[in-house]
C-alpha positions as CSV (number, residue, x, y, z in Angstrom):
1,M,131.2,87.3,52.5
2,N,127.5,87.0,53.6
3,K,126.1,83.5,53.1
4,Y,122.6,84.7,52.4
5,I,120.7,87.2,50.3
6,N,117.9,89.4,51.8
7,R,114.6,88.0,50.7
8,E,113.1,91.4,49.8
9,I,116.0,92.4,47.6
10,S,115.8,88.9,46.0
11,W,112.1,89.4,45.3
12,L,112.8,92.7,43.7
13,A,115.4,91.0,41.5
14,F,112.6,88.6,40.4
15,N,110.3,91.5,39.6
16,E,113.1,93.0,37.6
17,R,113.2,89.8,35.5
18,V,109.5,90.2,34.9
19,L,110.2,93.7,33.7
20,R,112.9,92.5,31.4
21,E,110.3,90.4,29.5
22,A,108.9,93.7,28.3
23,T,112.1,94.4,26.5
24,I,112.1,91.4,24.3
25,E,111.3,92.6,20.8
26,S,110.3,89.2,19.5
27,L,107.3,89.2,21.8
28,C,104.1,90.6,20.5
29,L,103.1,94.1,21.8
30,Q,100.2,92.7,23.9
31,D,102.7,90.5,25.8
32,R,105.1,93.3,26.4
33,F,102.3,95.5,27.7
34,K,101.2,92.5,29.9
35,F,104.6,92.3,31.5
36,L,104.6,96.1,32.3
37,S,101.2,95.5,34.0
38,I,102.4,92.5,35.9
39,F,105.4,94.4,37.1
40,S,103.1,97.1,38.5
41,S,100.6,94.8,40.2
42,N,103.5,92.7,41.7
43,L,105.0,95.9,43.1
44,D,101.7,97.0,44.6
45,E,101.3,93.8,46.5
46,F,105.0,93.8,47.5
47,F,104.5,97.2,49.1
48,M,101.2,96.4,50.7
49,V,102.4,93.1,52.2
50,R,106.2,93.0,52.6
51,V,106.9,96.6,53.1
52,G,103.8,96.9,55.2
53,S,105.1,94.1,57.5
54,L,108.5,95.8,57.7
55,K,106.8,99.1,58.7
56,D,104.9,97.2,61.4
57,Q,108.2,96.0,62.8
58,V,109.7,99.4,62.7
59,N,106.7,100.9,64.5
60,A,106.9,98.2,67.1
61,G,110.6,98.9,67.8
62,Y,111.7,95.5,66.4
63,D,115.3,95.7,65.3
64,K,116.3,92.0,64.9
65,L,118.7,91.4,62.0
66,D,117.5,89.2,59.1
67,L,119.6,86.5,57.4
68,A,121.5,89.1,55.4
69,G,122.2,91.2,58.6
70,L,119.8,94.0,58.0
71,T,117.3,95.6,60.4
72,P,113.7,96.3,59.2
73,S,114.5,100.0,58.7
74,Q,117.6,99.2,56.7
75,Q,115.6,96.8,54.6
76,I,113.0,99.5,53.8
77,Q,115.8,101.9,52.9
78,K,117.4,99.4,50.5
79,I,114.0,98.5,49.0
80,N,113.3,102.2,48.2
81,E,116.8,102.5,46.7
82,C,116.2,99.4,44.5
83,V,112.7,100.3,43.4
84,L,113.4,103.8,42.1
85,P,115.6,102.8,39.2
86,L,113.2,99.9,38.3
87,V,110.3,102.3,38.2
88,K,112.2,104.7,36.0
89,E,113.1,101.8,33.7
90,Q,109.4,100.8,33.5
91,E,108.5,104.3,32.6
92,S,111.0,104.3,29.8
93,L,109.8,101.0,28.5
94,F,106.2,102.2,28.6
95,V,107.0,105.3,26.5
96,Q,109.0,103.1,24.1
97,T,106.2,100.5,23.8
98,I,103.4,103.0,23.2
99,E,105.5,104.6,20.5
100,E,105.9,101.1,18.9
101,A,102.1,100.6,19.3
102,K,101.6,103.3,16.6
103,E,102.9,100.8,14.1
104,V,99.8,98.8,14.7
105,D,97.6,101.9,14.7
106,I,97.2,102.3,18.5
107,Y,97.5,105.9,19.7
108,F,97.4,107.6,23.1
109,R,96.0,111.1,22.6
110,Q,96.0,114.3,24.6
111,I,92.6,115.8,24.6
112,E,93.8,119.0,23.1
113,D,95.1,117.1,20.1
114,L,91.7,115.6,19.2
115,N,89.5,116.9,16.5
116,E,86.3,118.8,17.3
117,E,84.1,115.8,16.7
118,Q,86.1,113.7,19.1
119,K,86.1,116.4,21.8
120,A,82.3,116.6,21.5
121,E,82.1,112.8,21.8
122,L,84.3,112.9,25.0
123,K,82.2,115.7,26.5
124,R,79.0,113.6,26.0
125,Y,80.8,110.6,27.5
126,F,81.9,112.7,30.5
127,L,78.4,114.1,31.2
128,R,76.6,110.8,30.7
129,E,79.0,108.2,32.3
130,V,81.5,110.0,34.5
131,Y,80.2,113.3,35.9
132,P,77.3,111.6,37.9
133,I,79.8,109.5,39.8
134,L,82.3,112.2,40.8
135,T,82.2,113.9,44.2
136,P,84.8,116.6,44.7
137,M,86.0,116.7,48.4
138,A,86.9,120.1,49.8
139,I,89.8,120.4,52.2
140,D,89.6,123.2,54.7
141,N,89.4,124.0,58.4
142,R,85.8,122.9,58.6
143,R,86.3,119.6,56.8
144,P,89.1,117.2,57.8
145,F,91.2,115.4,55.3
146,P,89.1,112.4,54.0
147,L,90.1,108.8,54.1
148,L,91.4,107.9,50.7
149,A,91.1,104.5,49.0
150,N,94.1,102.2,48.6
151,K,95.6,102.1,45.1
152,S,93.2,104.7,43.7
153,I,94.3,107.7,41.7
154,Y,93.3,111.1,43.0
155,L,93.5,114.6,41.5
156,A,94.5,117.3,44.0
157,V,93.0,120.6,42.6
158,E,94.1,124.0,43.8
159,L,91.3,126.4,43.4
160,E,90.7,130.1,43.7
161,E,87.4,131.7,44.8
162,R,87.2,135.5,45.2
163,G,91.0,135.6,45.9
164,L,90.9,132.8,48.4
165,Q,92.9,129.6,47.9
166,R,91.1,126.3,48.3
167,L,92.0,122.6,47.8
168,A,89.8,119.8,46.6
169,L,90.3,116.1,45.9
170,V,88.7,114.2,43.1
171,Q,88.9,110.4,43.0
172,V,89.4,108.8,39.6
173,P,86.7,106.1,39.7
174,Q,88.0,102.5,39.7
175,N,84.8,101.0,38.3
176,I,85.1,102.8,34.9
177,P,87.6,101.7,32.3
178,R,90.9,103.6,32.7
179,L,91.3,103.9,28.9
180,V,88.6,105.7,27.0
181,S,88.3,104.9,23.4
182,V,87.6,107.8,21.0
183,G,86.6,108.0,17.4
184,D,85.0,105.4,15.2
185,D,87.6,104.8,12.6
186,P,87.9,100.9,12.4
187,K,91.5,101.3,11.1
188,K,92.9,102.7,14.2
189,Q,92.4,102.6,18.0
190,E,92.7,105.9,19.8
191,Y,92.7,106.2,23.6
192,V,92.7,109.0,26.2
193,F,93.1,108.5,29.9
194,L,90.1,108.7,32.2
195,E,91.9,111.2,34.5
196,D,92.3,113.5,31.4
197,V,88.6,113.2,30.6
198,I,87.8,114.2,34.2
199,I,90.2,117.2,34.1
200,S,88.6,118.3,30.8
201,G,85.2,118.4,32.7
202,F,86.4,120.6,35.6
203,D,84.3,123.5,34.2
204,Y,81.3,121.4,35.3
205,L,82.8,120.3,38.6
206,F,84.1,123.7,39.6
207,S,81.9,126.1,37.6
208,D,82.4,129.2,39.8
209,L,86.1,128.6,40.7
210,V,89.4,129.2,38.9
211,V,91.6,126.0,38.7
212,R,95.2,127.0,39.6
213,S,96.9,123.6,39.5
214,I,96.2,119.9,39.3
215,S,98.4,117.3,41.0
216,Q,97.9,113.6,40.4
217,F,98.8,111.1,43.2
218,R,98.2,107.6,44.4
219,I,98.7,105.9,47.8
220,T,99.5,102.4,48.8
221,R,98.4,101.2,52.2
222,N,99.6,98.5,54.5
223,A,97.6,95.4,53.8
224,D,99.6,93.0,56.0
225,L,96.8,91.7,58.4
226,T,97.6,90.0,61.7
227,I,94.8,87.8,62.8
228,H,94.7,86.8,66.5
229,E,92.9,83.5,66.1
230,E,93.2,82.4,69.7
231,D,91.0,85.4,70.7
232,A,88.5,85.0,67.9
233,E,85.2,83.5,68.8
234,D,84.1,83.6,65.2
235,L,87.0,83.5,62.8
236,L,84.9,84.4,59.7
237,R,83.6,87.6,61.3
238,V,87.1,88.5,62.4
239,I,88.4,88.1,58.9
240,E,85.6,90.2,57.5
241,A,86.3,93.0,60.0
242,S,90.0,92.8,59.1
243,L,89.3,93.2,55.4
244,M,87.7,96.6,56.3
245,Q,90.8,97.5,58.2
246,R,93.0,96.7,55.2
247,K,91.3,99.5,53.2
248,W,92.4,102.1,55.7
249,G,95.9,100.8,56.7
250,E,98.9,103.0,57.1
251,V,100.1,104.7,54.0
252,I,103.5,103.2,53.0
253,R,104.0,104.6,49.5
254,L,103.0,107.8,47.8
255,E,103.3,108.1,44.0
256,M,103.0,111.5,42.4
257,R,103.0,112.3,38.7
258,N,105.4,115.0,37.8
259,G,103.8,118.4,37.3
260,F,102.5,118.4,40.9
261,Q,102.6,121.5,43.1
262,V,105.2,121.4,45.9
263,D,102.7,122.9,48.4
264,V,100.2,120.1,47.6
265,M,102.9,117.4,48.1
266,S,103.9,119.0,51.4
267,Q,100.3,118.8,52.6
268,L,100.0,115.2,51.5
269,L,103.3,114.2,53.3
270,R,102.1,115.8,56.5
271,Y,98.7,114.1,56.4
272,F,99.9,110.7,55.4
273,Q,103.0,110.9,57.6
274,V,105.1,109.5,54.8
275,D,108.9,110.1,54.6
276,T,110.3,111.5,51.4
277,G,112.1,108.1,50.8
278,S,108.7,106.5,50.2
279,V,107.6,109.1,47.7
280,F,108.0,108.2,44.0
281,M,107.8,110.8,41.3
282,M,106.4,109.5,38.0
283,D,106.9,110.8,34.5
284,C,104.3,108.6,32.9
285,P,100.7,107.8,34.0
286,L,100.2,106.4,37.4
287,D,99.3,102.7,37.9
288,L,100.3,100.9,34.7
289,T,98.1,97.9,35.4
290,F,95.7,99.2,32.8
291,C,98.2,98.0,30.1
292,T,96.4,94.6,29.9
293,S,93.3,96.4,28.6
294,I,95.0,97.8,25.5
295,R,93.5,96.6,22.3
296,A,94.4,96.9,18.6
297,P,92.1,97.6,15.6
298,Q,90.6,94.3,14.4
299,R,92.8,94.1,11.3
300,R,96.0,94.3,13.3
301,Q,96.1,90.8,14.7
302,E,99.9,90.9,15.0
303,F,99.4,92.9,18.2
304,Y,98.0,89.9,20.0
305,S,99.7,86.8,21.4
306,R,98.6,83.4,20.1
307,S,96.0,82.0,22.4
308,H,96.8,78.7,24.1
309,T,94.1,76.0,24.2
310,P,94.8,73.4,27.0
311,R,95.3,69.9,25.8
312,K,92.5,67.4,26.0
313,N,93.3,63.7,26.8
314,P,91.2,61.4,24.7
315,L,91.5,58.6,27.3
316,L,89.6,60.8,29.8
317,D,86.9,62.1,27.5
318,R,84.5,59.5,28.8
319,K,81.6,59.6,31.2
320,D,83.3,57.5,33.9
321,L,86.6,59.0,35.0
322,F,86.6,56.7,38.0
323,S,87.2,53.6,35.9
324,Q,90.2,55.3,34.3
325,V,91.7,56.2,37.7
326,R,91.3,52.6,38.9
327,K,93.5,51.4,36.0
328,Q,96.3,53.9,36.5
329,D,97.3,57.1,38.2
330,L,96.4,60.1,36.2
331,F,98.8,63.1,35.9
332,F,97.8,66.7,35.0
333,H,100.1,69.5,34.1
334,V,98.2,72.7,33.8
335,P,97.9,75.0,31.8
336,Y,99.1,72.6,29.1
337,D,96.6,69.9,30.2
338,S,93.0,70.9,30.7
339,F,91.8,71.8,34.2
340,E,88.4,70.7,33.2
341,Y,89.1,67.1,34.1
342,I,89.6,68.1,37.8
343,E,86.3,70.0,37.7
344,E,84.6,67.1,35.9
345,I,85.5,64.4,38.4
346,I,84.1,66.5,41.2
347,R,81.0,67.1,39.1
348,Q,80.6,63.3,38.5
349,A,81.2,62.6,42.2
350,S,78.4,65.1,43.1
351,E,75.9,63.2,40.9
352,D,77.1,59.6,41.4
353,P,74.8,57.7,43.7
354,D,77.7,55.5,44.8
355,V,79.7,58.4,46.1
356,L,79.3,58.7,49.8
357,A,81.7,61.6,50.7
358,I,83.8,64.3,49.3
359,K,86.5,66.1,51.3
360,M,88.5,69.0,50.1
361,T,90.9,71.8,51.1
362,L,90.4,75.1,49.4
363,Y,92.9,77.9,49.5
364,R,92.1,80.3,46.6
365,V,88.7,79.9,45.1
366,N,87.6,81.8,42.0
367,S,84.3,83.6,41.9
368,G,82.5,81.4,39.4
369,S,84.0,78.1,40.6
370,R,82.5,75.0,38.9
371,I,84.0,72.9,41.7
372,M,82.2,74.9,44.4
373,R,78.9,74.6,42.5
374,S,79.5,70.8,42.4
375,L,80.2,70.7,46.1
376,V,77.0,72.6,46.8
377,H,75.1,70.2,44.6
378,A,76.7,67.2,46.3
379,A,75.7,68.4,49.7
380,Q,72.1,69.1,48.5
381,R,71.9,65.5,47.3
382,G,72.8,64.2,50.7
383,K,76.5,63.4,50.3
384,Q,78.8,63.9,53.2
385,V,80.7,67.0,52.1
386,T,83.6,68.4,54.1
387,A,85.4,71.6,52.9
388,L,88.2,73.3,54.7
389,F,88.4,77.0,53.6
390,E,91.5,78.9,54.3
391,L,90.1,82.3,55.2
392,K,93.5,83.8,55.5
393,A,94.4,83.3,51.8
394,R,95.6,86.8,51.2
395,F,93.5,88.9,48.8
396,D,91.1,85.9,48.2
397,E,89.4,86.1,51.6
398,E,86.2,87.5,50.2
399,H,85.7,84.7,47.6
400,N,86.4,82.1,50.2
401,I,84.0,83.7,52.7
402,H,81.3,83.8,50.0
403,W,81.6,80.1,49.0
404,A,82.0,79.0,52.7
405,R,78.6,80.6,53.4
406,E,77.0,79.1,50.3
407,L,78.2,75.7,51.4
408,E,77.1,76.1,55.0
409,K,73.5,76.7,53.8
410,T,73.4,73.2,52.4
411,G,74.4,71.6,55.7
412,A,77.9,70.6,54.6
413,N,80.7,70.4,57.1
414,V,82.6,73.7,56.6
415,L,85.9,74.1,58.5
416,Y,88.1,77.1,58.8
417,G,91.5,75.5,59.3
418,V,93.7,74.6,62.2
419,P,94.2,77.4,64.8
420,G,97.6,79.1,64.4
421,L,98.3,77.4,61.0
422,K,97.4,78.4,57.5
423,T,96.2,75.4,55.4
424,H,98.0,75.6,52.1
425,S,97.7,71.9,51.1
426,K,95.9,71.0,47.8
427,I,94.0,67.8,48.3
428,F,90.6,66.2,47.8
429,L,89.3,62.8,48.7
430,I,86.3,61.0,47.2
431,V,84.9,58.0,49.0
432,R,82.9,55.7,46.8
433,R,80.9,52.4,47.4
434,E,81.9,49.9,44.7
435,K,81.3,46.1,44.2
436,D,84.4,45.1,46.0
437,G,83.9,47.5,48.9
438,I,84.7,51.1,49.7
439,R,87.3,52.8,47.5
440,R,89.0,56.1,48.0
441,Y,90.1,58.4,45.1
442,T,92.7,61.0,46.1
443,H,93.8,64.0,44.2
444,L,97.0,65.8,45.3
445,G,98.4,68.9,43.7
446,T,100.9,71.7,43.8
447,G,98.3,74.4,42.8
448,N,94.9,75.8,43.9
449,Y,91.5,74.5,42.8
450,N,91.1,77.6,40.8
451,S,90.1,77.5,37.1
452,S,91.3,81.1,36.5
453,T,94.9,80.6,37.8
454,A,95.0,77.1,36.1
455,K,95.2,79.0,32.8
456,L,98.1,81.1,33.9
457,Y,100.1,79.1,36.5
458,T,102.1,75.9,35.7
459,D,101.0,73.2,38.3
460,M,101.1,69.5,38.6
461,S,98.7,67.0,40.2
462,I,98.0,63.3,40.5
463,L,94.7,61.5,40.8
464,T,95.0,58.0,42.2
465,A,93.0,55.2,43.6
466,R,96.0,53.7,45.5
467,E,94.7,52.5,48.9
468,D,97.8,53.4,50.9
469,I,97.6,57.0,49.7
470,G,93.8,57.1,50.3
471,A,94.3,55.8,53.8
472,D,96.8,58.6,54.5
473,A,94.4,61.1,53.0
474,S,91.7,60.0,55.4
475,R,94.1,60.4,58.3
476,F,95.0,63.9,57.0
477,F,91.4,65.1,56.9
478,N,90.9,63.7,60.4
479,F,93.9,65.7,61.5
480,I,92.7,69.0,60.0
481,S,89.2,68.5,61.3
482,G,90.6,68.6,64.9
483,Y,90.3,64.9,66.0
484,G,93.5,63.2,64.8
485,T,97.2,63.7,64.1
486,S,99.3,63.5,61.0
487,K,101.3,60.8,62.8
488,G,101.1,57.4,61.1
489,M,100.8,58.5,57.5
490,S,103.1,56.2,55.5
491,R,103.2,57.9,52.0
492,L,102.2,61.5,52.6
493,F,104.3,63.9,54.7
494,A,102.5,66.9,56.3
495,A,103.9,70.1,57.6
496,P,104.5,71.4,60.2
497,D,105.2,68.0,61.8
498,Y,106.9,65.8,59.3
499,L,107.6,67.4,56.0
500,R,110.7,69.3,57.0
501,R,112.3,66.4,58.7
502,H,111.6,64.0,55.8
503,L,113.2,66.5,53.3
504,E,116.2,66.8,55.6
505,R,116.4,62.9,55.8
506,L,116.4,62.7,52.0
507,L,119.1,65.3,51.7
508,E,121.2,63.7,54.4
509,N,120.9,60.4,52.5
510,E,122.4,62.1,49.4
511,I,125.2,63.5,51.6
512,Q,126.1,60.1,53.0
513,A,125.9,58.5,49.5
514,A,128.4,61.2,48.2
515,K,130.8,60.3,51.1
516,Q,130.6,56.7,50.0
517,G,131.6,57.7,46.4
518,K,128.1,57.0,44.9
519,E,126.5,59.1,42.2
520,T,124.3,61.8,43.7
521,L,121.9,64.3,42.4
522,V,119.2,66.6,44.0
523,R,116.8,68.4,41.6
524,I,114.3,70.8,43.1
525,K,111.9,73.2,41.5
526,I,110.1,75.7,43.8
527,N,108.9,79.3,44.0
528,S,111.0,80.5,46.9
529,L,114.0,79.4,48.9
530,V,114.4,81.4,52.1
531,D,114.6,78.9,55.1
532,Q,118.0,79.1,56.7
533,R,118.1,75.5,57.8
534,C,117.4,74.3,54.3
535,I,120.0,76.6,52.8
536,D,122.6,75.5,55.3
537,K,121.8,71.8,54.5
538,F,122.2,72.5,50.7
539,Y,125.6,74.1,51.5
540,E,126.6,71.0,53.5
541,A,125.5,68.8,50.6
542,S,127.6,70.9,48.2
543,R,130.7,70.6,50.3
544,A,130.1,66.8,50.4
545,G,130.1,66.7,46.6
546,V,126.3,66.4,46.0
547,R,125.2,67.9,42.7
548,V,122.3,70.3,43.5
549,E,120.1,71.7,40.7
550,L,117.6,74.3,41.8
551,I,114.9,76.0,39.8
552,V,113.7,78.8,42.0
553,R,111.3,81.2,40.2
554,G,111.3,84.0,42.7
555,I,113.0,84.7,46.1
556,C,116.3,82.8,46.6
557,S,118.4,83.6,49.7
558,L,121.0,80.9,48.8
559,I,124.1,82.0,46.9
560,P,125.3,79.3,44.4
561,G,128.8,78.7,42.9
562,V,130.9,80.0,45.9
563,E,134.1,77.9,46.3
564,G,134.1,76.0,49.6
565,M,130.4,76.7,50.2
566,S,128.2,76.1,47.2
567,E,130.3,75.3,44.2
568,N,128.2,72.2,43.4
569,I,124.9,74.2,43.4
570,E,123.3,75.9,40.4
571,V,120.2,78.1,40.6
572,H,118.0,78.9,37.6
573,S,114.9,81.0,37.4
574,I,112.3,80.8,34.6
575,V,110.2,83.8,33.7
576,G,107.9,83.6,30.7
577,E,104.4,83.3,29.4
578,F,103.1,81.2,32.3
579,L,103.9,81.7,36.0
580,E,106.1,78.7,37.1
581,H,104.3,77.3,40.2
582,E,104.8,73.6,40.6
583,R,107.0,72.2,43.3
584,I,109.2,69.2,42.4
585,Y,111.6,67.3,44.7
586,Y,113.9,64.6,43.5
587,F,116.6,62.8,45.4
588,H,118.6,60.3,43.3
589,N,119.4,57.7,46.1
590,A,116.1,57.8,48.0
591,R,114.1,54.6,48.5
592,P,111.3,53.6,48.0
593,D,110.3,57.1,46.7
594,A,112.8,59.3,44.9
595,L,110.4,61.8,43.3
596,Y,107.8,64.0,45.1
597,L,105.5,66.8,44.4
598,S,104.4,69.3,47.0
599,S,102.3,72.3,47.9
600,A,105.3,73.6,49.9
601,D,108.1,76.0,49.1
602,L,111.3,76.0,51.2
603,M,110.2,78.9,53.4
604,T,110.1,78.8,57.1
605,R,106.4,79.8,57.0
606,N,105.6,76.8,54.7
607,L,107.6,74.3,56.7
608,D,106.8,75.4,60.3
609,R,103.6,77.5,60.2
610,R,101.4,76.0,57.5
611,I,99.7,72.8,56.8
612,E,101.4,71.5,53.6
613,L,101.7,68.1,51.9
614,L,104.6,66.3,50.2
615,F,103.5,63.3,48.2
616,P,105.4,60.7,46.2
617,V,105.0,60.0,42.5
618,V,104.7,56.2,42.5
619,D,103.8,55.3,38.9
620,V,107.1,54.6,37.0
621,Q,105.8,56.2,33.7
622,L,104.8,59.3,35.5
623,Q,108.2,59.5,37.2
624,K,109.8,59.5,33.8
625,R,107.4,62.1,32.5
626,I,108.0,64.5,35.4
627,L,111.8,64.0,35.3
628,A,111.7,64.7,31.5
629,I,109.8,67.9,32.3
630,F,112.5,68.9,34.7
631,D,115.2,68.1,32.1
632,I,113.5,70.4,29.6
633,L,113.0,73.2,32.2
634,W,116.7,72.9,33.3
635,N,118.0,73.1,29.8
636,D,115.6,75.9,28.7
637,N,117.8,78.6,27.1
638,V,115.1,81.1,26.1
639,K,113.3,82.1,29.4
640,T,116.0,81.0,31.9
641,W,118.0,83.3,34.1
642,V,121.1,81.9,35.9
643,M,122.1,83.2,39.4
644,K,125.8,84.1,39.6
645,S,128.0,83.7,42.7
646,D,127.6,87.4,43.5
647,G,123.8,86.9,43.9
648,T,122.9,88.7,40.6
649,Y,121.2,87.1,37.6
650,E,122.0,87.0,33.9
651,R,119.9,85.7,31.1
652,R,121.1,82.3,30.0
653,K,122.9,82.5,26.7
654,S,121.2,80.7,23.8
655,N,123.0,78.5,21.3
656,D,121.9,77.6,17.8
657,R,119.4,75.1,19.3
658,L,116.8,77.0,21.1
659,I,115.0,75.1,23.9
660,H,111.9,77.0,24.9
661,A,110.2,74.9,27.6
662,H,106.8,76.6,27.5
663,E,106.5,76.1,23.8
664,I,107.7,72.5,23.9
665,F,105.1,71.7,26.5
666,K,102.3,73.4,24.6
667,K,103.1,71.7,21.3
668,K,104.9,68.4,21.8
669,F,104.5,66.9,25.2
670,S,101.2,64.9,25.1
671,P,100.4,62.9,28.3
672,N,99.0,59.9,26.4
673,E,102.1,59.6,24.3
674,P,104.9,58.2,26.6
675,Q,107.0,57.4,23.5
676,R,107.6,61.1,23.1
677,L,109.8,61.1,26.2
678,K,112.7,59.7,24.3
679,E,112.3,62.3,21.5
680,L,112.2,65.2,24.0
681,Q,115.2,63.9,26.0
682,E,117.2,63.7,22.8
683,M,116.2,67.3,22.0
684,I,118.0,68.7,25.0
685,R,121.2,66.7,24.7
């Protein structure tokens, strides 16, 4: 039996769990459409990055086996075999869900089924809003096949002119809503697809030609960029140039809607050099990411999910957050707790005359970032601002480049990371002059400083004025600025130098405790578990009798519950309203610190090729709070999937007492009510 699961197949199993959320009838229709959309966008990125990387390996003649014993070409073959039934299931769910949408008066119409007034309305819309944008591209001997945009839908149109056959391509614009609303009846919402509106206007686009056939297709390009930093004199310019290359990478997937012409498909296959295994025939509309834009008539509010308002902490709704941090460490669990406090302390620091310096790492920055505006303001006011932007944060490069340039204009110290390593740590340090001397305020987290993702991702962070952690934070920033090392830090553990070995020490300590007959327990919550050394160490711990509880949202290459190898290991995965993103590490026998949070998953890239941080939870009350959170997550029986010993997942069976972690955290777990811990722990017993 193989000891490991292929990471790509494991990721597809995660995306299947996402798709399964769209089958839950108790969810509102908006949420079910949302999961159909997420499944599509996840799959797009998977092909662009992971399949793109495997294609690069195949093209380079690289045939080394992965953990599961597969070559890159074998992995691509297995991926395509797994994706096809998932896509067909998504199509079936989409058809079922739009049928159910009729119950709340949402209708998807064919143009021929509209009344004359609606057709006239669409014609006016086409001529006014769509037609001026369109540019048909002829394909013939005099004009080469044009470069086509990644993830954009195209119409391949076979035309006849005086007995001659011609071919033209029309791009469906991406800057116009995909769903076009028709009619003005407030009691119902009727949609037609933009591509159908365009097709209905072909008389204007091809006025002197006969349209013989229309084929719809969409391509996905390789977006896995390799940046050679050692050869880059100006990393920012290299990244910008690479972003342009991404738009025209190798085509690695071709989606075609059924009804296409075989001759057209053959021509596309020849031009894109795509093998038939990478062609997916679709029965429903291409690119279902539009599902998040579906709306119901105003009177049908049952279509929508209940909005979640992040919790405010009355203790922190004061002008001086610094005084609160001096009294006690502050804990934040987004999206249940408001992210505004993180933004607010940076704003206060930017205006406080006693603040001397602000230092921060930035991985994924949203476009309208309040934090970035505060950093710009701080630099303009003469404070020492140091910001490390990770320019290689995939698909967020442009936002990071924009803010890096804005900050550079103020004279701030803008860094672009450590050569050869991606900076993935989440930390900021505020240095403040106070009556008793210089004091450092350190914020450490598991998620990005991004107000958009803070509404969707679950993450944890701590804001502390502890001097030992502040001293380590200063050493850390000196390290990433290029004139220091991570050696000598006493409370923080940084990858790639010390994080892995510290985790291995902690796990080895549990193994030795088990051999001495002591009670042992390891509880870890992460996004991905792929690293072979870590997996083998977990297997060793299991054989020694250590109880290992793993919550792994996505990829998990470890196989639990196998006699003689992993019978003491359980693996859960939680997929629900919010994306589980925090990383928690607990080792029962560790001293002085048993509980840690981290920016790092257990992937080789995180442990060996990234700058990450593992940091302890020192405050006893916060330790209890986080362990209670883990308890509730571990006992969730509404959104939890359990990994079986054959590597497959099954939804956890619910008993009469439903434990829905997301709902508990939204409603009952207030950070300023520690007495609720006992009540919540009783709930899960």
